[in-house]
C-alpha positions in Angstrom: -12.4 7.7 -3.0 -10.8 4.5 -1.8 -10.8 5.8 1.8 -14.5 6.8 1.6 -15.4 3.4 0.2 -13.5 1.6 2.9 -15.1 3.7 5.7 -18.5 3.1 4.2 -17.9 -0.6 3.9 -16.7 -0.8 7.5 -19.8 0.9 8.8 -22.4 -1.4 7.0 -23.3 -5.0 7.9 -21.6 -7.8 6.1 -24.9 -8.8 4.5 -25.2 -5.4 2.8 -21.7 -5.6 1.2 -21.2 -6.4 -2.4 -18.2 -7.5 -4.4 -15.0 -9.0 -3.0 -15.1 -9.7 0.7 -12.8 -7.4 2.7 -11.1 -8.8 5.8 -12.7 -7.7 9.0 -9.3 -6.9 10.5 -8.7 -4.3 7.8 -12.2 -2.8 8.3 -11.5 -2.6 12.1 -8.2 -0.7 11.3 -10.0 1.6 8.9 -12.6 2.5 11.6 -9.9 3.1 14.1 -7.9 5.4 11.8 -11.1 7.2 10.7 -12.1 7.8 14.3 -8.6 9.1 15.2 -8.3 11.4 12.2 -11.8 12.7 12.6 -11.0 13.6 16.2 -7.6 15.0 15.3 -9.3 17.3 12.6 -11.8 18.6 15.2 -9.0 19.5 17.6 -6.9 21.2 14.9 -9.8 23.3 13.7 -10.5 24.3 17.3 -6.9 25.5 17.8 -6.4 27.4 14.5 -7.7 27.5 11.0 -4.2 27.6 9.4 -3.5 23.9 9.6 -0.2 22.2 9.5 0.0 21.3 5.8 0.1 17.6 6.8 -1.7 15.2 4.4 -3.0 11.7 4.8 -1.8 9.3 2.1 -3.3 5.9 1.8 -1.7 3.3 -0.4 -3.0 -0.1 -1.2 -0.1 -2.6 -0.9 -2.1 -5.8 -1.3 -5.7 -7.0 -1.1 -5.4 -7.5 2.7 -3.2 -4.6 3.7 -3.4 -0.8 3.5 -0.6 1.5 4.6 -1.4 4.9 6.0 1.3 7.6 5.9 1.2 11.1 7.4 
């Protein structure tokens, strides 16, 4: 849910955002990671349906930093 919220927030204009402001640097990183993983998923599904068993784990370490672990 956090990831979906961050992606959504990054895609809308700052005027439409509510709540605590999110640093633009973080939102840029979220969009970059989202684009990468979306493309990676498409390639994986094209190669085979079995998958690798890899998972994406996102942990919030502070209000300004998010760690992404594969």
